[in-house]
C-alpha angles and dihedrals in degrees: 000000000000119000089237090077093059092089115093117251112240135181112288137198117248091265089058096050117158115248118185119191124192116203129041099216129111095295101039099042093044089049091051093050093044092051090055094045092050094045117006091190091068115105102231121183123185117200114205127149097199121082087206128040114216110214116222097207110088091010090114084066087068090058090046092055097242099103137037124233093241088064089063096051127092134179133214105239092114090049093057090045087059090061100258115141106233116208107193097201142089127277107226106171145009126207106198093188096053091033097229139130120214118214133197099282092047098259115144117221115204120219140187091196124017123200118196116197096156100143123216137323122211116240102236094186094055097085121041110242095015109117135149087265091050090054089066087067100028101032124206093201085197100116130030137008097265092064093047089051091048093054090045091053091046090054092050095048094047116109118244106263095041127127124238113208122204120193110197122192129221124261143309092065137142110271102357099206090046098092093051091048087052091052089055096050093045091049089052090054093049089046093053102033109022106022094173093060129093139206120223115200113199107190130193092207139052100216132038141170116294089000099159090050092051093047091049089054093049091051096044101036107023109028110164092012106076121051117179121197109193129204097266091055095048102275098136109112111216102174142003134209110207093185091065097024090240128157113201124203131178091275112018145035116224122198110203138177098224124021127200107190115189105185130196114285141210136183112294116273095256089068091061089047089054091050093239098113116088130206090287091062092243132102121247115206138180112256102240108056096002091240113168115261089218104044127039117232094015116110121192123203138181132005094354091068126087109208117169111254098359117113120223104249140146088244093059093039092058091046091052089049092059096041092048092050092052089047094051094048090049094050094046087053089052093253130127109246120243116262098233131184120243124214119205121195122180116195119193127184120224093181135353106292092010123094143166126207143194122196130188135172124219135194133189113262128167094335095316139088106242126192111246109241113257095010096111117103124178134180107270119255109247091014115163113274089248089068094058088046087054091049091052090052091049089050092051091049091048092049091051093048097045094048092048092047093050103033108011 
């Protein structure tokens, strides 16, 4: 645990309320920093066990061989300089009645407001044969830098002519377009480094975000390399056999050289401990301060939430972090928080230097976030290549801006 937690907790005035945040990703970290900037008197503690955060946006470029893992990793020095107490430990339990969070050594941290931004857990029981041990042979590369690095090494070690198999789960999932961006960038790597190899995409759904744009890219850029088998044609993977590197669907068995298995997901386990995850495994929240609909004074941000029509993305997670911070400060001061619109943009690379994008704007309405009619804007199908180059530049600028704002 960080030394900053050594001081005893004492009763505080309203302006020194205790805010505990679990999860040092885009949502939790930006919420912590925003709280201190809005009200420096607040006591803000960020609980995050990892010393470095591995950003998911642009991580598929690591698999495509155009970025290094170190370019995806960020530390928390700037967060501490803002006056946030950093507890580098794991949150193990939440007691909503006592308003405490238990951390790894058994210490109980009291809170007035709790913000959970814990991300997702993989459901290890969803696919027969796919366990944490199996992921060391068939990496998911969906959480953490080690898994991304492992899949990258496997791609490099594969002989030319081998098949890379991807098993993609049904929604809801973190970053819905992410698997298809990954397919593009792995295909780019195969095309440039191992041209006899192929990518087999076994998909548990028929339709997905920006589908026609991705399919256009596969046809134009990766003809003969990418083969997608959708749900209706038997693409749903039901089990795996790591010992034989086999992916099993309802109708076929596919033996592959490298397997990337992305299983179904749910909100991280701490959400269930806090009583904010419902029977779906996800967390429902109100749309203004993102307070749980199940537990008072607990706010949930980022990928752990399930908000109708809103994709799980770093863009929306960061926006939630800032909006939540402003709402908490307003409520602590006895004011009603502003009802703010949220913009969500998803950038996806189809090749190095070429990207596609979709943007939507949402507003609170009757307890939900609803998409504002006419606000959605997506890269045009069959747009000139220069448009995708422009979108890639915008994506790079966005990533630089958001990582500086959150971690810089």
